[in-house]
C-alpha positions, 0 to 999 in steps of 0.5 A: 500485516496479519499472522497466518504462518506461526514460527518458533524461536528455533525456526527463526534462529535457524533462518537468521544464520543466513545473515550477519545479524548476530543472535536472536534477542526477541520476536513478536507477531504483528496483527495489523494489515491483511495480506502477509505474515509479519514479525518484529525481529530484534537481533544483536545487530539491530531491529527488523521486520520479517515478512513471510509472503502468503500470496506472492510467488518467489518469481514476483517478489524481486520487483518489490524488494528491488524497488524498496532498495532502489527508493531508499538509495535514491533519497526516498525514505523507505525500509531497505531490505536486508541482504544475506551473506550471499547478497540475496534479499529473498529467502525461504521460511516454512517453504514460503518466500520470506525477507527481512527489512529495516525496522524504521524508527517512527510511528504511524499517524491515525489522523495526520495533520496538515504538515504531515499531509504536505510532506506525504504529497511532496514525497509521493511526487518524488517517489513517482519521478524517481521511479522513472529510472527503475528498470523493473516492471510489474503490471497492476494486479488490482486494476479494473479487470481484477475489480470485475473478477472480484465482483463476480466472485463475491456477488452471491454474498452481497445484498441487492443494493451493493450489487447495483452500486458495484455494477454501476461503478464498474460500468462507469470505470470501463468508460474511462481512459486510463491508458493515456495518463502518465504512468510509472512505479506506484506504491498502490497502498499508501495509507496512513499506516504505511508511513512512519513519522517522527513528529512532522518528519517522515521516517519512511514509507513501508509495505511496498508489496502492492507496488506496480506500474500504473497511472500516477494519478491513481496512486495519488487518489489512493493516498488522498482517500485515506490521508485527508479523511477524518474519523467519520469518513468526511473529507478535510479540504485543508488536508486535501489542499496540502497534499495536492499542492505539495504534490503539484509543486514537484510534479504538476498534473496534466490537463488529462489528469485533472479531467480524470481526477474524479474518476481516479478517486472513485477507482481508488475507493472501489478497489479497497471496498472490493478487497475488504468485501472479499476479506469479509465474505471469504476470509482467510484463516490466520492466528492474528488476522485483521479484517478491515471494515469494507463500509468505510470505502463504500462511504468514500465511493458514495462521497466521490460519486456525488462530491468529488474532491478538487485537485487545487491546480 
């Protein structure tokens, strides 16, 4: 949620005239995250988050906003987008796509406890099952083909050790069978900073702007890779067990998913290592820009290559 596009009070006030939200009271840029420009916006009617989309086109964005509304309306706690007077979720600001969503009442958790992990495991399974009734479709734009292209783009900036590791991991992933895994809508970025809690109660899931249609197992691996990891990038098996057992009480893994679970952990680590490497060696300019440490997911990948986490079936 970096700030790449700066806006003035007058520009924001003019933007808000399209909505029935009253006058602007305050706004503040959000520095966390890396993809889009985000502001906290307070008006007479309530508290919101404004997102200005830096990489997505107008044509791509209805999928994300519609899935957010769909999940919120199907008992999955999600930040619901705000419609303007004409019923549109999507508008334009600084000649870029822009949208307002509810600002949820809760806080992120840097080191979640076992109960919070179990809540997230159950919620992710319900998210996956609910998504079966969503009629939109978007291909995963951070899949293996993307990983191969990204590696080719950043390879000249990497040392020989990282190049060798990435080549070997890409070859391993090319040999996996992802096509026959159960698939549907996934969040694709469900890190601890994309869920807000009030104590042990989930207030809501946010930032669905990587959502797509892909194997559910991959989504589960993305979440476990972050939620069950401690500050020194070691894995707490009690938290892993809490997520996996809570998820499987709602949607048990198939035999094929159990077999592919180690590969899913590795693919989820590879995806975020590569994206963070690219942000580091080919950074984009922003007024408030957060570039996350790629070494975290290099360590995660090395861990899973030697000691994959159990699925606790």
